[in-house]
N, C-alpha and C positions, 0 to 999 in steps of 0.2 A: 499397505499406503501408499499413493501412486506420487510421486513427486512431477512436479507442475511448471518449474525451474524451463521456460520457454523466452524465445522475441517474441517482441510483440512486430507480426505482422500488418500490411498498409490495409490491410481491409479490416485487424480490430481496431486500429486506430484509428479510422476514418469511423468506424461505429462508434469509440468512444466520443468520438469529438460533435460526432452527431447529437448520443447523448447530451453532451457538453450545452452546446448549444440549444438545445431543447427545455434543459433542465434552469438555465437564465433563462430563456425568454417567459418561460412556467413563475418566476422568480421574480420579472420585472427587474431583472440586470441586464444590464446594457454590456454587449459582447466590447470587451475590450480587447485591445491586440495585446497589452497589461495578462489581462486575464486567462486569455486565450494561451499564450508563452506561458506560463505557467502551466495548468492545465495537460498541452502538449510536453513540458517537461518530463510529468508523472504517470501520463498514460501511453506517453514512451518511455518508457524506463523498462528494461529486463527484469530489473531487477526491485526493489522499497528503497527510492533515496532518502537521504534525509533532508531537512531543509539548506544546510551547506554547499550538498549535489544538489539541488534543484535551484538554489541559486546560480552556482557555475555554470550549469546549464543554460541558461534562459537568458546570464550577463553575456552569453556570446552570441545570440540575436539582439538581446536590449540593452546595451549599454548602460543607459543611463538608469534604469531599473535598483530602487531600494531594496533592503533587504527589509526592512518593515512591511513595503508591498507584496512583496513574496510570502511573509507571515499570515497576514490579512486574508490574502486572496487562497492561500491554503485551508486557513479554516471556514472560508465562505463556503471554499470545492465541497470540505466535509461534512456540513451543517446541510448544504444542498445532496448530502447523502451519492455525492459524485467518487471521491477516493474517502477512505476509511486510514486511520492512523494503528500502528504498530507499534506497541512496547511499553513498558509505565512511562509517567508524568514526569518521574525521575530521571530518566533516561533519554537519549536524545531518539524521539519520538520518528519513526517512517513514514513514508505515505505510500500507499495502494489506490490505482484506478485499477485491476481489477473486479469487479464485478459479482464473478463467475463464484457463488460460493468455495469455501475451500478454505483451509489452516496455514501454519506456518510454522516453519524452523530454524532457528537463529543457530549460528555455532555459537559458542564463545571464546571463541581462539579467537578467528577469523575474523569472526561479525556479519559473515556471511546471513541471506535470509532467504530461505526458500520454499513454493508455496509446495502443499500439498493435497491431497484431494483424499480422505478414508471417510468412505460410508459409515463406520464405526464408532467416531467420531461425532460425522453429524449426527447418529442416531442420539448422543448424548440427551438434548431435548426431551428424548420419551422417558427417561430412566427414571423410574418409582420418587428416589429421593431429587430429584428437579422435578416431579411433577407434583410432591408434597410444598415444593414450596410455591408452587405456580404454577402459567402455562408461559412456556420459555417459548420465543418467536424464532430465534436464531443459536448459532453458538458458534464461535469460534476460540480456536485452541492454539494458543503457543506454546512449541515445543522448544524447550533450550538444551542444547549437548554440547557434541562434539561432530563436526560433519565429515565423506569420508575423507575429502581430501584431505581435513589436518590428522585425521587416524593414522593417515597413513604419514606423515612427514611428524621423524623422533621430534624436530625442534623445536615446534608450536607449543605454547604452553600458554592453560585460558589466562584469558582479561579480568 
């Protein structure tokens, strides 16, 4: 298993923004400043921000933006396939603009979410038990446990 947590460099951010522009044009959506800033907040994040964190980031640049606009924009971006959601509906939803196929590991102590690549997990779609159900188009695995940093810290307790 290979962890993928990394900073989003300028080239990758530019590619994500270009993909955003193209997807909006194809969907007939206006490229509004608000929509662009919401996407930029997710696309430039080196982690997997939740709605509150995205709201705080966007408000630094657009103080008048409403939380409702943030929510509507995030779900529009998800519908366009530009971002994905992580977590279950009963939990705090996080957003991810990394479109490279990958999986996630969430620490149940500190809440950190890390990207990971693992060809064995990717291969789950080809397993006999999955084929018996139909043809899987993709696979996304979310692992939950204790991250390496929390394992080293004796004072932290699971959330």
